[in-house]
DSSP file (Angstrom, degrees, kcal/mol; ACC not computed):
  #  RESIDUE AA STRUCTURE BP1 BP2  ACC     N-H-->O    O-->H-N    N-H-->O    O-->H-N    TCO  KAPPA ALPHA  PHI   PSI    X-CA   Y-CA   Z-CA
    1    1 A X    >         0   0    0      0, 0.0     3,-1.1     0, 0.0     0, 0.0   0.000 360.0 360.0 360.0 -23.2   64.0  129.5  100.1
    2    2 A X  T 3   +     0   0    0      1,-0.2     0, 0.0     3,-0.0     0, 0.0   0.774 360.0  58.2 -70.5 -24.6   61.6  132.3   99.3
    3    3 A X  T 3  S+     0   0    0      2,-0.0     2,-0.6     0, 0.0    -1,-0.2   0.494  86.5  90.5 -86.6  -0.5   59.1  130.0   97.6
    4    4 A X    <   -     0   0    0     -3,-1.1     2,-0.4     2,-0.0     0, 0.0  -0.832  56.1-178.1 -94.9 123.8   58.6  127.7  100.7
    5    5 A X        -     0   0    0     -2,-0.6     2,-0.5     2,-0.0    -2,-0.0  -0.963  16.7-148.6-123.6 142.3   55.8  128.8  102.9
    6    6 A X        -     0   0    0     -2,-0.4     2,-0.7     2,-0.0    -2,-0.0  -0.929  11.2-150.3-110.2 126.3   54.7  127.3  106.1
    7    7 A X        +     0   0    0     -2,-0.5     2,-0.4     2,-0.0    -2,-0.0  -0.859  24.3 163.3-100.9 118.7   51.1  127.5  107.0
    8    8 A X        -     0   0    0     -2,-0.7    -2,-0.0     1,-0.1     0, 0.0  -0.999  20.8-173.0-132.1 133.4   50.3  127.5  110.6
    9    9 A X        -     0   0    0     -2,-0.4    -1,-0.1     2,-0.1     3,-0.1   0.790  23.7-147.7 -94.6 -30.5   47.0  128.6  112.0
   10   10 A X        +     0   0    0      1,-0.2     2,-0.3     0, 0.0    -2,-0.0   0.513  65.3  90.0  77.5   3.1   47.9  128.5  115.7
   11   11 A X        -     0   0    0      2,-0.0     2,-0.5     0, 0.0    -1,-0.2  -0.951  60.6-148.7-133.8 155.1   44.4  127.5  116.7
   12   12 A X        -     0   0    0     -2,-0.3     2,-0.5    -3,-0.1     0, 0.0  -0.978  16.2-138.8-121.5 131.1   42.5  124.3  117.3
   13   13 A X        -     0   0    0     -2,-0.5     2,-0.5     0, 0.0    -2,-0.0  -0.761  13.9-160.5 -91.8 133.4   38.8  124.0  116.7
   14   14 A X        -     0   0    0     -2,-0.5     2,-0.0     3,-0.0     5,-0.0  -0.950  25.1-113.9-113.7 130.8   36.8  122.1  119.2
   15   15 A X     >  -     0   0    0     -2,-0.5     4,-2.1     1,-0.1     5,-0.2  -0.332  13.5-135.3 -62.2 136.4   33.5  120.7  118.2
   16   16 A X  H  > S+     0   0    0      1,-0.2     4,-2.4     2,-0.2     5,-0.2   0.843 107.8  56.5 -60.5 -32.6   30.5  122.3  120.0
   17   17 A X  H  > S+     0   0    0      2,-0.2     4,-2.3     1,-0.2    -1,-0.2   0.905 106.4  49.4 -65.6 -40.9   29.1  118.8  120.4
   18   18 A X  H  > S+     0   0    0      2,-0.2     4,-2.5     1,-0.2    -2,-0.2   0.916 111.2  49.5 -62.4 -43.8   32.3  117.7  122.1
   19   19 A X  H  X S+     0   0    0     -4,-2.1     4,-2.3     2,-0.2    -2,-0.2   0.898 111.1  48.5 -64.2 -41.2   32.2  120.7  124.5
   20   20 A X  H  X S+     0   0    0     -4,-2.4     4,-2.5     2,-0.2    -1,-0.2   0.902 111.7  50.9 -64.8 -40.6   28.5  120.0  125.3
   21   21 A X  H  X S+     0   0    0     -4,-2.3     4,-2.2     2,-0.2    -2,-0.2   0.908 110.9  47.4 -62.7 -43.0   29.4  116.4  126.0
   22   22 A X  H  X S+     0   0    0     -4,-2.5     4,-2.5     2,-0.2    -2,-0.2   0.885 111.8  50.6 -67.2 -38.5   32.3  117.3  128.3
   23   23 A X  H  X S+     0   0    0     -4,-2.3     4,-2.4     2,-0.2    -2,-0.2   0.916 110.7  49.0 -64.4 -42.8   30.1  119.8  130.2
   24   24 A X  H  X S+     0   0    0     -4,-2.5     4,-2.1     2,-0.2    -2,-0.2   0.897 111.3  50.2 -62.9 -40.3   27.4  117.1  130.6
   25   25 A X  H  X S+     0   0    0     -4,-2.2     4,-2.3     2,-0.2    -2,-0.2   0.917 110.3  49.5 -63.3 -44.2   30.0  114.7  131.9
   26   26 A X  H  X S+     0   0    0     -4,-2.5     4,-2.3     1,-0.2    -2,-0.2   0.913 111.0  49.4 -62.6 -43.1   31.4  117.2  134.4
   27   27 A X  H  X S+     0   0    0     -4,-2.4     4,-2.4     1,-0.2    -1,-0.2   0.897 110.6  51.1 -63.1 -40.2   27.9  118.0  135.7
   28   28 A X  H  X S+     0   0    0     -4,-2.1     4,-2.1     2,-0.2    -2,-0.2   0.897 111.0  47.4 -64.1 -41.6   27.2  114.3  136.1
   29   29 A X  H  X S+     0   0    0     -4,-2.3     4,-2.3     2,-0.2    -2,-0.2   0.873 111.8  50.2 -69.3 -36.7   30.5  113.7  138.0
   30   30 A X  H  X S+     0   0    0     -4,-2.3     4,-2.5     2,-0.2    -2,-0.2   0.910 110.5  50.6 -65.2 -41.4   29.7  116.7  140.3
   31   31 A X  H  X S+     0   0    0     -4,-2.4     4,-2.2     2,-0.2    -2,-0.2   0.902 110.1  50.1 -62.6 -40.8   26.3  115.4  140.9
   32   32 A X  H  X S+     0   0    0     -4,-2.1     4,-2.3     1,-0.2    -2,-0.2   0.926 112.5  46.0 -63.4 -44.5   27.7  112.0  141.8
   33   33 A X  H  X S+     0   0    0     -4,-2.3     4,-2.5     1,-0.2    -2,-0.2   0.881 110.0  55.4 -66.5 -36.4   30.2  113.6  144.2
   34   34 A X  H  X S+     0   0    0     -4,-2.5     4,-2.2     2,-0.2    -2,-0.2   0.926 110.7  44.7 -59.1 -46.6   27.4  115.7  145.7
   35   35 A X  H  X S+     0   0    0     -4,-2.2     4,-2.7     2,-0.2    -2,-0.2   0.888 111.3  53.0 -68.0 -39.5   25.3  112.6  146.4
   36   36 A X  H  X S+     0   0    0     -4,-2.3     4,-1.5     2,-0.2    -2,-0.2   0.925 110.7  47.5 -61.4 -44.5   28.3  110.7  147.9
   37   37 A X  H  <>S+     0   0    0     -4,-2.5     5,-2.8     1,-0.2    -2,-0.2   0.915 111.9  50.2 -62.5 -42.4   29.0  113.6  150.2
   38   38 A X  H ><5S+     0   0    0     -4,-2.2     3,-1.5     1,-0.2    -2,-0.2   0.904 107.7  53.1 -63.6 -41.3   25.4  113.8  151.2
   39   39 A X  H 3<5S+     0   0    0     -4,-2.7    81,-0.4     1,-0.3    -1,-0.2   0.832 108.8  51.2 -60.8 -31.8   25.3  110.0  152.0
   40   40 A X  T 3<5S-     0   0    0     -4,-1.5    -1,-0.3    -5,-0.2    -2,-0.2   0.374 123.4-104.0 -89.5   4.7   28.3  110.5  154.2
   41   41 A X  T < 5S+     0   0    0     -3,-1.5     2,-0.3     1,-0.3    -3,-0.2   0.625  81.7 123.3  85.6  13.0   26.7  113.3  156.2
   42   42 A X  S   <S-     0   0    0     -5,-2.8    -1,-0.3    -6,-0.2     2,-0.2  -0.724  74.9 -90.9-100.4 154.9   28.6  116.2  154.6
   43   43 A X    >   -     0   0    0     -2,-0.3     3,-1.6     1,-0.1     4,-0.2  -0.480  32.4-137.2 -63.1 132.9   27.0  119.1  152.8
   44   44 A X  G >  S+     0   0    0      1,-0.3     3,-2.0    -2,-0.2     4,-0.2   0.799  97.5  70.2 -62.9 -29.5   26.6  118.2  149.1
   45   45 A X  G >  S+     0   0    0      1,-0.3     3,-1.6     2,-0.2     4,-0.3   0.642  76.9  81.2 -68.2 -11.5   27.8  121.7  148.0
   46   46 A X  G X  S+     0   0    0     -3,-1.6     3,-1.3     1,-0.3    -1,-0.3   0.785  78.7  72.8 -58.2 -24.6   31.3  120.8  149.2
   47   47 A X  G <  S+     0   0    0     -3,-2.0    -1,-0.3     1,-0.3    -2,-0.2   0.721  95.2  48.7 -64.4 -21.4   31.6  119.0  145.9
   48   48 A X  G <  S+     0   0    0     -3,-1.6     2,-0.6    -4,-0.2    -1,-0.3   0.432  92.7  84.7-102.3   1.6   31.8  122.2  143.9
   49   49 A X  S <> S-     0   0    0     -3,-1.3     4,-2.4    -4,-0.3     5,-0.3  -0.908  79.2-126.8-108.1 116.6   34.5  124.0  146.0
   50   50 A X  T  4 S+     0   0    0     -2,-0.6     2,-2.4     1,-0.2    -2,-0.1  -0.216  90.8   9.3 -58.3 150.8   38.1  123.2  145.2
   51   51 A X  T  > S+     0   0    0      1,-0.2     4,-2.5    17,-0.0    -1,-0.2  -0.266 121.7  69.0  71.4 -48.6   40.3  122.0  148.1
   52   52 A X  H  > S+     0   0    0     -2,-2.4     4,-2.6     1,-0.2    -1,-0.2   0.907  97.4  51.7 -62.1 -40.5   37.2  121.8  150.3
   53   53 A X  H  X S+     0   0    0     -4,-2.4     4,-2.1     1,-0.2    -1,-0.2   0.862 110.2  48.8 -66.1 -33.2   36.0  118.8  148.3
   54   54 A X  H  > S+     0   0    0     -5,-0.3     4,-2.4     2,-0.2    -2,-0.2   0.921 111.6  48.2 -70.6 -43.4   39.4  117.1  148.7
   55   55 A X  H  X S+     0   0    0     -4,-2.5     4,-2.2     2,-0.2    -2,-0.2   0.907 112.7  49.4 -62.6 -41.2   39.4  117.7  152.4
   56   56 A X  H  X S+     0   0    0     -4,-2.6     4,-2.7     2,-0.2    -1,-0.2   0.908 110.6  50.0 -64.0 -41.7   35.8  116.4  152.7
   57   57 A X  H  X S+     0   0    0     -4,-2.1     4,-2.1     2,-0.2    -2,-0.2   0.898 109.6  51.2 -63.3 -40.5   36.8  113.3  150.7
   58   58 A X  H  <>S+     0   0    0     -4,-2.4     5,-2.4     2,-0.2     4,-0.3   0.904 111.7  47.8 -61.9 -41.9   39.8  112.7  152.9
   59   59 A X  H ><5S+     0   0    0     -4,-2.2     3,-1.3     1,-0.2    -2,-0.2   0.911 110.4  50.5 -66.2 -43.2   37.5  112.9  156.0
   60   60 A X  H 3<5S+     0   0    0     -4,-2.7    -1,-0.2     1,-0.3    -2,-0.2   0.863 107.2  55.6 -62.1 -35.3   34.9  110.6  154.4
   61   61 A X  T 3<5S-     0   0    0     -4,-2.1    -1,-0.3    -5,-0.2    -2,-0.2   0.566 118.0-116.0 -74.3  -8.2   37.7  108.1  153.7
   62   62 A X  T < 5S+     0   0    0     -3,-1.3     2,-0.3    -4,-0.3    -3,-0.2   0.722  71.6 130.1  81.9  21.9   38.6  108.2  157.4
   63   63 A X      < -     0   0    0     -5,-2.4    -1,-0.3    -6,-0.2    -2,-0.1  -0.739  65.8 -92.9-105.5 156.5   42.0  109.8  157.0
   64   64 A X    >   -     0   0    0     -2,-0.3     3,-1.8     1,-0.1     4,-0.1  -0.347  34.2-117.7 -67.0 150.4   43.4  112.8  158.8
   65   65 A X  G >  S+     0   0    0      1,-0.3     3,-1.6     2,-0.1    -1,-0.1   0.788 108.2  69.4 -59.7 -30.6   43.0  116.2  157.1
   66   66 A X  G >  S+     0   0    0      1,-0.3     3,-1.8     2,-0.2     4,-0.3   0.554  72.9  88.4 -71.8  -4.3   46.7  116.8  156.8
   67   67 A X  G X   +     0   0    0     -3,-1.8     3,-1.1     1,-0.3     4,-0.5   0.672  68.2  80.8 -63.6 -14.0   46.9  114.0  154.2
   68   68 A X  G X  S+     0   0    0     -3,-1.6     3,-1.2     1,-0.3     4,-0.3   0.809  80.0  66.2 -61.0 -27.6   46.1  116.8  151.7
   69   69 A X  G X  S+     0   0    0     -3,-1.8     3,-1.8     1,-0.3    -1,-0.3   0.849  89.5  65.7 -61.1 -34.1   49.9  117.6  151.9
   70   70 A X  G X  S+     0   0    0     -3,-1.1     3,-1.1    -4,-0.3    -1,-0.3   0.757  88.9  66.4 -60.8 -25.1   50.6  114.3  150.3
   71   71 A X  G <  S+     0   0    0     -3,-1.2    -1,-0.3    -4,-0.5    -2,-0.2   0.688  97.9  53.9 -70.3 -16.2   48.9  115.4  147.1
   72   72 A X  G <  S+     0   0    0     -3,-1.8     2,-0.6    -4,-0.3    -1,-0.2   0.411  92.0  83.7 -97.7   1.2   51.6  118.0  146.6
   73   73 A X  S <> S-     0   0    0     -3,-1.1     4,-2.2    -4,-0.2     3,-0.2  -0.922  86.5-116.2-108.4 119.9   54.5  115.5  146.8
   74   74 A X  T  4 S+     0   0    0     -2,-0.6     2,-1.9     1,-0.2    -2,-0.1  -0.211  94.3   1.8 -55.5 143.2   55.4  113.7  143.6
   75   75 A X  T  > S+     0   0    0      1,-0.2     4,-1.3    -4,-0.1     3,-0.3  -0.151 121.9  73.3  70.3 -39.8   54.9  109.9  143.7
   76   76 A X  H  > S+     0   0    0     -2,-1.9     4,-2.9    -3,-0.2     5,-0.2   0.862  88.3  63.1 -64.8 -34.3   53.6  110.1  147.3
   77   77 A X  H  X S+     0   0    0     -4,-2.2     4,-2.5     1,-0.2    -1,-0.2   0.845  99.1  53.6 -60.7 -34.1   50.4  111.6  145.8
   78   78 A X  H  > S+     0   0    0     -3,-0.3     4,-2.2     2,-0.2    -1,-0.2   0.932 111.8  43.6 -65.2 -45.3   49.8  108.4  144.0
   79   79 A X  H  X S+     0   0    0     -4,-1.3     4,-2.4     2,-0.2    -2,-0.2   0.925 115.4  48.1 -66.5 -45.4   50.0  106.3  147.1
   80   80 A X  H  X S+     0   0    0     -4,-2.9     4,-2.4     1,-0.2     5,-0.2   0.918 111.3  51.9 -61.7 -43.4   47.9  108.8  149.1
   81   81 A X  H  X S+     0   0    0     -4,-2.5     4,-2.4    -5,-0.2    -2,-0.2   0.916 110.6  46.9 -60.1 -45.0   45.3  108.9  146.4
   82   82 A X  H  X S+     0   0    0     -4,-2.2     4,-2.5     1,-0.2    -1,-0.2   0.909 112.6  50.0 -64.5 -42.5   45.0  105.1  146.3
   83   83 A X  H  X S+     0   0    0     -4,-2.4     4,-2.2     2,-0.2    -2,-0.2   0.872 111.6  48.7 -65.3 -36.6   44.7  104.9  150.1
   84   84 A X  H  X S+     0   0    0     -4,-2.4     4,-2.5     2,-0.2    -2,-0.2   0.915 111.7  48.7 -69.1 -42.4   42.0  107.6  150.1
   85   85 A X  H  X S+     0   0    0     -4,-2.4     4,-2.4     2,-0.2    -2,-0.2   0.898 111.8  49.7 -63.7 -39.2   40.0  105.9  147.4
   86   86 A X  H  X S+     0   0    0     -4,-2.5     4,-2.8     2,-0.2     5,-0.2   0.905 110.1  50.8 -66.1 -39.8   40.3  102.6  149.3
   87   87 A X  H  X S+     0   0    0     -4,-2.2     4,-2.3     2,-0.2    -2,-0.2   0.899 110.2  50.1 -61.9 -40.7   39.2  104.3  152.5
   88   88 A X  H  X S+     0   0    0     -4,-2.5     4,-0.7     2,-0.2    -2,-0.2   0.931 112.2  48.1 -60.7 -46.6   36.2  105.7  150.6
   89   89 A X  H ><>S+     0   0    0     -4,-2.4     5,-2.6     1,-0.2     3,-0.8   0.935 114.5  43.5 -61.4 -49.1   35.4  102.3  149.2
   90   90 A X  H ><5S+     0   0    0     -4,-2.8     3,-1.7     1,-0.2    -1,-0.2   0.843 108.5  58.2 -70.6 -32.3   35.6  100.5  152.6
   91   91 A X  H 3<5S+     0   0    0     -4,-2.3    30,-2.9     1,-0.3    31,-1.4   0.620 105.6  51.5 -73.8 -10.5   33.7  103.3  154.4
   92   92 A X  T <<5S-     0   0    0     -3,-0.8    27,-0.5    -4,-0.7    -1,-0.3   0.168 126.8-102.8-103.7  15.0   30.8  102.6  152.0
   93   93 A X  T < 5S+     0   0    0     -3,-1.7    -3,-0.2     1,-0.3     2,-0.2   0.665  81.4 127.1  78.3  16.9   30.9   98.9  152.8
   94   94 A X      < -     0   0    0     -5,-2.6    -1,-0.3    -6,-0.2    -2,-0.1  -0.566  47.7-131.7-102.5 168.6   32.7   97.9  149.6
   95   95 A X     >  -     0   0    0     -2,-0.2     4,-1.6    -3,-0.1     3,-0.2  -0.260  37.4 -74.7-110.2-164.6   35.9   95.9  149.2
   96   96 A X  H  > S+     0   0    0      1,-0.2     4,-2.1     2,-0.2     5,-0.1   0.823 124.7  57.4 -65.4 -34.0   39.2   95.9  147.4
   97   97 A X  H  > S+     0   0    0      1,-0.2     4,-1.9     2,-0.2    -1,-0.2   0.888 106.1  50.1 -66.2 -36.8   37.7   95.0  144.0
   98   98 A X  H  > S+     0   0    0     -3,-0.2     4,-2.5     2,-0.2    -1,-0.2   0.874 106.9  55.8 -66.7 -36.2   35.4   98.1  144.2
   99   99 A X  H  X S+     0   0    0     -4,-1.6     4,-1.8     2,-0.2    -2,-0.2   0.922 106.6  49.7 -59.7 -44.2   38.5  100.2  145.0
  100  100 A X  H  X S+     0   0    0     -4,-2.1     4,-2.9     1,-0.2     5,-0.4   0.884 109.5  52.2 -62.1 -37.7   40.1   98.9  141.8
  101  101 A X  H  X S+     0   0    0     -4,-1.9     4,-2.5     1,-0.2     8,-0.4   0.907 108.0  50.7 -63.0 -42.0   37.0   99.8  140.0
  102  102 A X  H  < S+     0   0    0     -4,-2.5    -1,-0.2     1,-0.2    -2,-0.2   0.834 115.2  44.4 -64.0 -32.1   37.1  103.3  141.4
  103  103 A X  H  < S+     0   0    0     -4,-1.8     3,-0.4    -5,-0.2    -2,-0.2   0.939 126.1  26.3 -77.4 -48.5   40.7  103.6  140.3
  104  104 A X  H  < S+     0   0    0     -4,-2.9    -3,-0.2     1,-0.2    -2,-0.2   0.740 135.4  27.8 -93.4 -24.4   40.5  102.2  136.8
  105  105 A X  S  X S+     0   0    0     -4,-2.5     4,-2.3    -5,-0.4     3,-0.5  -0.363  74.4 159.1-130.7  52.3   36.8  102.9  135.9
  106  106 A X  H  >  +     0   0    0     -3,-0.4     4,-2.8     1,-0.2     5,-0.3   0.845  66.8  52.6 -50.9 -50.9   36.2  106.0  138.0
  107  107 A X  H  > S+     0   0    0      1,-0.2     4,-1.5     2,-0.2    -1,-0.2   0.916 114.7  42.2 -57.3 -43.0   33.2  107.5  136.2
  108  108 A X  H  > S+     0   0    0     -3,-0.5     4,-2.0     1,-0.2    -1,-0.2   0.941 117.8  44.5 -68.0 -47.5   31.2  104.3  136.3
  109  109 A X  H  X S+     0   0    0     -4,-2.3     4,-2.5    -8,-0.4    -2,-0.2   0.813 110.0  54.2 -74.1 -30.1   32.1  103.3  139.8
  110  110 A X  H  X S+     0   0    0     -4,-2.8     4,-2.3    -5,-0.3    -1,-0.2   0.891 110.2  48.7 -67.4 -37.4   31.5  106.8  141.3
  111  111 A X  H  X S+     0   0    0     -4,-1.5     4,-2.9    -5,-0.3     5,-0.3   0.891 111.5  49.4 -66.4 -39.0   28.0  106.7  139.7
  112  112 A X  H  X S+     0   0    0     -4,-2.0     4,-1.6     2,-0.2     6,-0.5   0.920 112.6  47.9 -63.7 -43.6   27.4  103.3  141.2
  113  113 A X  H  < S+     0   0    0     -4,-2.5    -2,-0.2     2,-0.2    -1,-0.2   0.901 119.0  40.0 -63.4 -41.5   28.6  104.5  144.6
  114  114 A X  H  < S+     0   0    0     -4,-2.3    -2,-0.2     1,-0.2    -3,-0.2   0.950 128.8  25.4 -74.7 -50.6   26.4  107.6  144.4
  115  115 A X  H  < S+     0   0    0     -4,-2.9    -3,-0.2    -5,-0.2    -2,-0.2   0.411 108.0  82.1-103.4   1.7   23.2  106.3  142.9
  116  116 A X  S  < S-     0   0    0     -4,-1.6    -3,-0.1    -5,-0.3    -4,-0.0  -0.059  99.4 -85.0 -88.2-163.0   23.4  102.7  143.9
  117  117 A X  S    S+     0   0    0      2,-0.1    -4,-0.1    -2,-0.0     2,-0.1   0.299  78.7 132.8 -91.1  10.0   22.4  101.1  147.2
  118  118 A X        -     0   0    0     -6,-0.5     2,-0.4    -5,-0.1   -25,-0.1  -0.387  38.5-162.1 -65.1 135.7   25.7  101.8  148.9
  119  119 A X        -     0   0    0    -27,-0.5     2,-0.5    -2,-0.1   -79,-0.1  -0.934  24.6-110.1-120.1 144.7   25.4  103.3  152.4
  120  120 A X        +     0   0    0     -2,-0.4   -28,-0.2   -81,-0.4   -29,-0.1  -0.604  37.8 170.0 -73.8 121.0   28.0  105.1  154.4
  121  121 A X        -     0   0    0    -30,-2.9   -29,-0.2    -2,-0.5    -1,-0.2   0.496  32.2-142.7-109.0  -7.9   29.0  102.9  157.3
  122  122 A X        -     0   0    0    -31,-1.4     2,-0.4   -34,-0.1    -1,-0.2  -0.179  52.5 -19.5  73.8-171.5   32.0  104.9  158.4
  123  123 A X        -     0   0    0    -31,-0.1     2,-0.6     1,-0.0   -32,-0.1  -0.543  63.5-147.9 -72.9 127.4   35.1  103.4  159.8
  124  124 A X        -     0   0    0     -2,-0.4     2,-0.2   -34,-0.0    -2,-0.1  -0.853  13.7-134.8 -95.3 122.8   34.6   99.8  160.9
  125  125 A X        -     0   0    0     -2,-0.6     2,-0.2     1,-0.1     0, 0.0  -0.547  28.1-105.0 -76.6 141.4   36.9   98.9  163.8
  126  126 A X        -     0   0    0     -2,-0.2     2,-0.5     1,-0.0    -1,-0.1  -0.468  33.0-150.4 -67.3 131.3   38.6   95.5  163.5
  127  127 A X        -     0   0    0     -2,-0.2     2,-0.4    -3,-0.0    -1,-0.0  -0.913   6.2-155.8-107.4 126.5   36.9   92.9  165.8
  128  128 A X              0   0    0     -2,-0.5    -2,-0.0     1,-0.1     0, 0.0  -0.848 360.0 360.0-104.0 137.5   39.1   90.2  167.1
  129  129 A X              0   0    0     -2,-0.4    -1,-0.1     0, 0.0    -2,-0.0   0.464 360.0 360.0 -79.5 360.0   37.6   86.9  168.1
């Protein structure tokens, strides 16, 4: 048993190029959220403050502020998250397919929402004929 040695380094090296890429991605997503907030009439800097950005997103989605509690309940957080994303989508004049895009291809669709021609229309009341 004495001649068996186990080599463990205990550290993982991360490429500097990978780190720069991830930082650039994070800055791009913050910029997209900043523009989305600005389009909805909220201060853009809300995007960089934790919890405040979630409350602002909930408000933009047209949901009550206390829905933030749903994020702390397992499984309920998934449903609340989907409903908030759908509210965000519909309040920017988009439909259910755009909501699916925001869920499954978030980076691309958040950039489209921010830098595309989408305008914040707010909650649309149902009109009955």
